Structure formats: C-alpha cells, structure tokens
matplotlib code that plots the C-alpha trace (Angstrom):
import matplotlib.pyplot as plt

x = [98.9, 101.3, 99.4, 100.9, 101.9, 100.4, 103.8, 105.1, 105.5, 106.9, 108.1, 109.0, 109.8, 108.1, 110.5, 108.6, 105.4, 106.7, 106.2, 102.5, 102.0, 101.4, 98.6, 97.0, 97.2, 95.7, 92.9, 92.2, 92.2, 89.7, 87.4, 87.7, 84.5, 82.7, 79.2, 79.8, 82.9, 81.9, 83.4, 83.2, 84.7, 84.0, 86.1, 87.3, 85.6, 87.4, 86.5, 89.3, 88.3, 87.7, 86.6, 87.5, 87.3, 89.9, 87.4, 87.3, 91.1, 92.7, 96.2, 96.1, 95.9, 99.7, 100.1, 97.2, 98.8, 102.1, 100.2, 98.5, 101.8, 103.8, 101.0, 100.8, 104.6, 104.1, 101.1, 102.6, 99.5, 98.9, 98.1, 95.0, 93.5, 93.6, 91.2, 91.9, 89.7, 91.2, 90.6, 92.4, 93.4, 93.8, 95.2, 95.4, 97.6, 96.8, 94.7, 95.2, 93.8, 92.4, 93.5, 91.6, 92.1, 90.8, 89.8, 86.1, 85.8, 88.1, 91.2, 94.6, 96.7, 96.3, 98.5, 99.2, 100.9, 102.3, 101.6, 102.6, 104.5, 105.8, 108.2, 106.4, 103.9, 102.1, 103.7, 102.1, 102.0, 101.4, 100.4, 101.6, 101.3, 101.5, 105.3, 105.8, 104.8, 106.4, 106.5, 107.0, 108.0, 106.1, 108.1, 106.9, 106.4, 106.7, 104.4, 103.8, 102.0, 100.8, 98.3, 94.6, 94.2, 97.0, 95.6, 97.2, 96.9, 98.5, 100.0, 99.3, 100.2, 102.1, 102.8, 100.6, 101.0, 98.4, 99.5, 97.9, 98.0, 96.2, 94.9, 94.0, 92.9, 93.7, 91.7, 91.1, 88.6, 85.6, 86.5, 90.0, 88.4, 86.9, 90.2]
y = [126.3, 127.1, 127.2, 125.2, 127.7, 127.5, 127.2, 124.5, 120.8, 118.2, 114.7, 112.0, 108.3, 106.0, 103.0, 101.4, 101.5, 99.6, 96.1, 96.9, 97.5, 93.9, 93.4, 96.7, 96.3, 92.8, 94.2, 97.0, 94.5, 92.3, 95.3, 97.2, 95.7, 95.0, 96.5, 98.2, 100.1, 103.7, 105.3, 108.9, 111.3, 109.4, 110.9, 109.3, 106.1, 105.7, 106.4, 108.6, 108.1, 104.7, 104.8, 101.7, 102.4, 101.7, 99.2, 97.3, 97.4, 97.6, 97.1, 100.8, 102.1, 102.5, 104.5, 106.8, 107.3, 108.3, 110.7, 112.4, 112.5, 114.0, 116.5, 117.5, 118.3, 120.6, 122.4, 122.5, 121.0, 117.8, 114.8, 114.1, 117.4, 116.3, 114.2, 112.6, 111.8, 109.4, 107.4, 105.1, 106.1, 103.0, 103.8, 101.3, 101.8, 105.1, 106.5, 110.1, 112.1, 115.4, 118.7, 119.6, 121.0, 120.0, 123.3, 122.6, 122.4, 122.8, 121.1, 122.2, 119.8, 117.5, 114.8, 111.4, 108.3, 105.9, 102.2, 100.8, 102.8, 100.7, 102.2, 104.6, 105.6, 108.8, 111.8, 114.2, 117.8, 120.7, 124.0, 126.7, 129.4, 129.4, 129.8, 127.4, 123.8, 121.2, 117.6, 114.8, 111.3, 108.9, 106.4, 103.5, 104.6, 108.3, 110.6, 114.0, 117.0, 120.1, 122.9, 121.9, 125.0, 123.9, 122.6, 119.2, 116.3, 113.0, 112.5, 109.5, 106.1, 104.1, 100.8, 97.7, 97.3, 99.4, 102.6, 102.6, 105.5, 106.9, 110.5, 112.4, 115.6, 116.6, 119.1, 120.0, 118.0, 120.0, 120.0, 121.3, 124.3, 125.4, 125.3]
z = [120.1, 117.2, 113.8, 111.0, 108.3, 104.8, 103.2, 105.4, 104.6, 107.0, 106.1, 108.6, 108.0, 110.6, 110.6, 113.5, 111.5, 108.5, 110.1, 110.4, 106.7, 105.5, 108.0, 107.2, 103.4, 103.7, 105.8, 103.2, 100.4, 102.3, 103.2, 99.9, 98.4, 101.6, 101.4, 104.8, 103.5, 102.7, 99.6, 98.4, 95.9, 92.7, 89.9, 86.7, 87.7, 91.0, 94.5, 95.9, 99.6, 101.1, 104.7, 106.8, 110.5, 113.2, 114.7, 111.4, 111.1, 114.5, 113.1, 112.0, 115.6, 116.2, 112.9, 113.8, 117.2, 115.5, 113.2, 116.2, 118.2, 115.4, 114.6, 118.2, 118.2, 115.1, 116.6, 120.1, 121.7, 123.8, 121.7, 123.8, 122.6, 118.9, 116.8, 113.5, 110.5, 108.0, 104.8, 102.5, 98.9, 96.6, 93.2, 90.3, 87.2, 85.4, 88.3, 89.5, 92.4, 91.3, 92.8, 96.0, 99.5, 103.0, 104.5, 104.9, 108.6, 111.6, 110.3, 111.5, 109.6, 106.7, 105.3, 104.0, 105.2, 102.6, 103.1, 99.6, 97.1, 94.2, 91.7, 89.3, 92.0, 91.5, 93.3, 95.7, 94.3, 96.7, 95.2, 97.6, 94.9, 91.1, 91.4, 94.2, 93.5, 95.6, 94.3, 96.8, 95.6, 97.8, 99.9, 102.1, 105.7, 105.0, 106.8, 105.1, 106.8, 105.1, 105.8, 105.0, 102.7, 100.4, 97.0, 96.2, 93.8, 93.0, 89.6, 87.4, 89.0, 86.4, 88.3, 87.9, 91.7, 93.7, 95.4, 98.9, 101.3, 104.3, 103.9, 107.1, 108.7, 112.3, 114.4, 118.0, 120.0, 121.1, 124.8, 123.9, 122.2, 125.5, 127.5]

ax = plt.figure().add_subplot(projection="3d")
ax.plot(x, y, z, "-o")
ax.set_aspect("equal")
plt.show()
C-alpha cells in the first residue's frame, strides 16, 4: 500500500456519473426529512452530515464504486480491500461547513463528490499549513480526495439553489489488515 501524503489533493471529473445525479438528488430530497434518516454534526442550526444508506438510495452505487476504484489507484491497493463510509452534505443559502478533519479512526483517504453545485456555491478550503491553504471551486461530478488529517471547511454558500455533495472516508477492510 502507498500512503496518501498529507499535502496531496487529487481531483477527477466523473463524466459517466453525471447522468445519475438527478435520480440521486431526487432521492436525497425525498429522504431528507424521513424519520429514519440519521443526521449529525449540528452547527449553526444545520446538520452537516445526513446519512442515507446505499440500500435506501441504490442509484448511488455506481458513484460509490467509482470513489473506491479511484481511491484504490491512489493507495495502490485492490478495490475489494477498501471500505467506504459516506454521508450527504446539503447546504442552503448562507450555510457554511465549519473547519474539521476526519482522522478519528482508520481512514486512509477522505474526500467529497459534488452532485449539485450551482453558481456561487461555497468552496472547499484545505488547510495544509498556515501558509498553504488550497481553495477548490466545486464543480458538478468532480471527485476530490485529500488526507483525512487535513483540516478543511466549506465557505459560505450564496446561491438560493442547494449545494449537495457526498462526503466520504475510505479505509481498509478488517480482513485486508490481516493480509
């Protein structure tokens, strides 16, 4: 396995994923207020993480597979040795996502996939060091990978159209750790 360096960021556009967006966005909108939908990280009156499972929203499966496949290339491991945890981030006008990192458990990669990015969407800011802050303008169907220890945030979303993305962490499956 090749570790993903803390100062690396990788961006990919998944053109073949874009036709899936409408179905996924409609599913998210339907399940957003469902009592079975788990939400966490309540900041500034908004839940930053919305958990809708792959079973509830099967249209997301090809995008999750793409994320795993691309992550496996960066880590130089077989895709079947990786697991993914994911959530949706739904931002309304004036929302922000506060600075945080994802290095709580066994994550090897973190990132985001952009489903709906209207003009004036909040940008992803990655804090590699006080002198090295990278700002990434979101784009529909873009997939961004970064190290889980990198502190990051999303700047204020200015559009009246929601900004919808998928956040994720990738780690090794338990049985892959024993190989």
